[in-house]
C-alpha positions in Angstrom: 0.0 0.1 0.0 1.2 3.6 -0.9 1.3 6.4 2.0 -1.1 9.0 2.0 0.6 11.5 0.2 -1.7 14.4 1.4 -0.6 13.2 5.2 2.9 13.5 4.2 2.5 17.1 2.9 0.8 18.1 6.1 3.6 16.5 8.4 6.3 18.5 6.2 4.6 21.6 6.0 4.1 21.3 10.2 7.7 20.6 10.8 8.7 23.7 8.6 6.2 26.0 10.5 7.8 25.0 13.8 11.2 26.0 12.7 12.4 22.2 12.5 15.9 22.2 10.6 17.4 19.5 8.9 14.6 17.7 7.4 15.4 14.8 5.3 12.4 12.6 3.7 13.3 8.7 2.9 11.1 6.4 1.4 11.6 3.2 4.0 9.5 -0.1 3.7 6.1 1.3 2.6 6.1 4.4 3.4 7.9 7.8 3.9 9.7 8.7 6.9 10.8 12.1 8.1 14.3 12.3 9.9 15.3 15.2 11.8 19.0 15.6 12.3 19.6 12.2 11.3 17.1 10.5 13.4 13.4 9.1 12.4 10.9 11.1 14.2 7.7 10.5 11.9 6.6 8.3 9.5 3.6 8.1 7.0 2.5 4.2 6.0 -0.9 4.2 4.0 -3.0 6.7 5.9 -1.5 5.9 9.3 1.2 8.2 11.0 4.1 6.4 13.2 5.4 9.2 16.0 8.5 8.7 18.0 7.8 11.0 20.8 10.1 9.6 23.6 8.9 8.4 27.4 5.6 10.3 27.0 4.4 7.5 24.7 2.9 6.0 27.9 0.8 9.1 28.5 0.1 9.2 24.6 -1.5 5.8 24.7 -4.3 6.7 27.0 -5.4 9.3 23.9 -8.5 8.1 21.7 -7.0 7.2 18.2 -3.6 6.3 19.5 -2.0 3.1 19.9 1.3 1.5 20.6 3.9 0.2 18.0 4.1 -3.5 18.2 7.4 -5.4 16.4 8.0 -9.0 16.4 5.2 -9.2 19.0 6.7 -6.8 21.4 6.0 -3.4 22.1 8.4 -0.6 21.0 9.1 2.2 23.6 9.0 5.7 22.8 6.7 5.1 19.4 3.0 5.4 18.7 0.6 5.0 15.5 -2.1 7.1 15.0 
C-alpha cells in the first residue's frame, strides 16, 4: 500500500512551520519517513502516522485514536501509531 501523500505533505509543512531544521525525507518500507538531524521522527505508511515521541508515549496511549507500536510481537518504547 502506498502512503497517503496528503498526510505526508501536512507533516512536512507542520515541521517547517515549527521551525524544525535539517529535515530529510526517506522512502522506507511501505512509506515515507521524516528524519530530523539524522534520526527518525515521523513516518507515514498508508493512512497512518508513526511518531517517535520518547518516554511520553505511555501518556499518549491514553488518548483516543492512539495505539502502541508492536514489532515482532513486542511493544516498541517511545513510538506510537495514530
